[in-house]
N, C-alpha and C positions, 0 to 999 in steps of 0.2 A: 890648185889641183882639186878636182872633185872626187869624192869617195862616195859610193852608193851602198846603202845599208838596207837589208831586208828586215822586216818586222818592226819598224819604228811606226807607232800608231798614236802616240800621245805626247803631251808636253813632258811628262816624266821620262819618257823614252829619250827625248832630246837632251834632257839634263844628264841622264845616265851615260849616253853616248859621248856627250861633250866631256864629261868627267874622264872617260877612258882615254880620250885623245890627250887631255891635259896631263894625265898620269905618265904618258909617254913623251911629254914635253912638246907636243904638237899644237901649235897655235891655230885656232879655227877662225875663219872669217865669218862663217855662218853655219848654223846647224838647223836644218829643216827636216820635216818628215821624209825619211829615205835618203837624205843626202847631206854630206858635210863638205864645205869648201875650206880648204887649207891654204895657209899663206905660202907654204913651201911644199915641194914634193916629198913623198914618204919613201923611205928606204925599204928594201925587201925585208930586212930583219924587223923593222918597225911594223910592216904590214903583217908579217907572220904573228907577232906578239899581239897586235891589235885584233886580228882574226880570232886567235885563241881566246882572248879576253871577252870579245863581243859574243862569241858562240857560247861561252859559259853563262852569259846573261840572256840568251835566247835570240840574239841577233846574228846576222851573217853578212859578209861582204858580197857584193854583186859585181861580176866582171863582164858578163856578156850583154850585148845590146838589147836582145829580146827580153831578158829578165829585168833589165833596168826599166824598160818601157812598161812592162807589166806592173812592176812595183810603183812606178809613177802613177799609173792609172788607179791602182788600189789606194795609194796615199791621197790622191785628189778626192776620191770618193769618201774615204774615211774622214778626211778633213772637212769635207762638205757636210756630211751627215752628223758627225759627232762633235765638231768644233765650231761650225758656222751656223748651227741650227738649221741646216739645209736651206740656206737662203739662195736657192737656185732660181734665177730670173729668166734664164734661157733653158732650152731642153738639155738633157745630160749629154747627148751626142755632140752638140755644139760646144758645150762647156769643156768637154775633154779635148775635142779637136783644137779648140782655141788655145787651151793651156799647154798642150803638148806639141802644137804645130805639126800635126799629122792629120790625114784624112781619117774620119771616124771609121769608115769601113775597114781600113787597114788595121786600126787599133782593135776593132771588134773581132776581126778574124784572128789576129795574133792572140788576143786574150782568150778566145774560145779554144784555140789550138793548144795553148800552154796550160790553161787552168781547167779545161773540160767543163766550163760553164760560161754563160754569157755575161757581159758587162751588166746588163739589166738585172739578171738574177743576183749578181754580186751586190749591186746597188740596193735591191730590195732586201736582201739578207742583212745588210748594214742598217737599213731603216728599221727593220723588225727588231734587231738587237737594241737599237736606240729606244724603240717603243717599250721593250721589256725593261730597260733601265729606268725609263720614266714611270712605268707602272709600279716598279718596286719602290721608287721614291715616294709614290703616292701624294705628290704635291700638285699635280695637274689633272684636270678632268680628261676623259677620252677625247672630248671635243677640242680641248686646248692642245692636246698631243697631236691630233689630226691636223690642226691648223699649223702648229709649229713645224711639222714635217711635210707640209705642202700636200696633204691628202685632200682630195676634192670634198670628202665628207667622212663622217665617222663610219658609215657602212662600208666604204671602200677600205679604210684602214682595218676594220674588223674582219672583213672577208679575206684580205691579204694576210693578216695575222693568223687567222685560223688555217688558211691554206699552207702556210709555212710551218706553224708550230703544232697544229692539231687542236689548239685550244682557242676559245674566244678570249679576248682581253680580260673579261670579267672572271672567267674560269682560271686564267693564268694567275691573276692577282690572289686567288684563294689557295693556290698551290703552296705547299711547304717548301718544296725544292723547286726553285724557279728556273733551273736548267739554262742559265745564261751561258753564252759562248764567248770566249775571249776573241776580241776583234781580229787578232793575227791568225786565228784558226778558222776564220770564215773563208 
């Protein structure tokens, strides 16, 4: 049985969610961003308890097909940008269509309808948050960050960063309050 969960964005999220299933005595086959596969079906009582416990931790269960698809799109983008160092070898539309087995136009229209933004804007906002994170760490040069996140050059990264944040990357680094946004709030 598959259970779909909203707001899972990192490895710690997977550990926390897995722990909640284990507390209820539910054996998981796999726990991935946004989905948990169980060995057996879950009862209505277990589902109610699980929902309450997950909501207390900032997660939520997803029941409808449209929301599941949106969450899968978001999870693929988050995983790509934040966990795979944006190792995108094909364009984003092909990547999503291939991984979700749906036509990209369908995915794009659904995403825009539900989220009131485009997939591309969501992808860019994730990349900018990753840039902010890397700037705060101060371990990589702007050129290395641009290369890591597949920007064509530093100027492209800087222009996009300023358009989204209102600051140049250099100005952002000098700020005392870095105004980073949690991934699940993008």
